[in-house]
C-alpha positions in Angstrom: 154.2 45.2 46.4 152.6 42.8 48.9 148.9 42.3 48.9 148.5 43.9 52.4 150.2 47.1 51.0 147.5 47.2 48.2 144.7 46.9 50.7 146.2 49.7 52.8 146.5 51.9 49.8 142.8 51.3 49.0 141.8 52.0 52.6 143.8 55.2 52.6 142.3 56.3 49.3 138.8 55.7 50.7 139.6 57.5 53.9 140.8 60.5 51.9 137.7 60.5 49.8 135.5 60.4 52.9 137.5 63.2 54.6 137.2 65.4 51.5 133.5 64.6 51.2 132.9 65.6 54.9 134.4 69.0 54.1 132.2 69.5 51.0 135.2 69.0 48.7 137.2 71.8 50.2 140.7 70.6 50.3 142.0 73.4 52.5 139.2 72.6 55.1 140.0 68.9 54.9 143.7 69.5 55.6 142.9 71.9 58.4 140.5 69.3 60.0 143.1 66.6 59.8 145.8 68.8 61.3 143.4 69.6 64.2 142.5 65.9 64.7 146.2 65.0 64.7 147.0 67.7 67.3 144.2 66.4 69.5 145.5 62.9 69.3 149.0 64.0 70.0 147.8 65.8 73.2 145.8 62.7 74.2 148.9 60.5 73.7 151.1 62.9 75.7 148.6 62.9 78.6 148.4 59.1 78.5 152.2 58.8 78.5 152.4 61.2 81.4 149.8 59.2 83.4 151.7 56.0 82.7 155.0 57.5 83.7 153.3 58.7 87.0 152.2 55.1 87.7 148.6 55.5 86.7 147.2 52.6 84.7 144.3 53.4 82.4 141.0 51.6 83.1 140.3 48.8 80.7 137.6 49.4 78.1 134.3 48.0 79.1 133.7 46.6 75.6 137.2 45.1 75.2 136.3 41.7 76.6 132.7 41.7 75.5 131.4 38.9 73.2 128.0 40.6 72.8 126.9 41.2 69.2 
């Protein structure tokens, strides 16, 4: 495996641990929360794609070009 793959695996393991901890160790609640978050993001993506298809351009993020610390 490539080094970047190893770092991704560690990052995913940490994210899993954090998600489970946020749900007090309840795996069913963790899966449910992740499914709900995924559905929300899918809806957001569909709305953004529809807006782009209609010719609307999203406003740039105000912090995107900021060099402030």
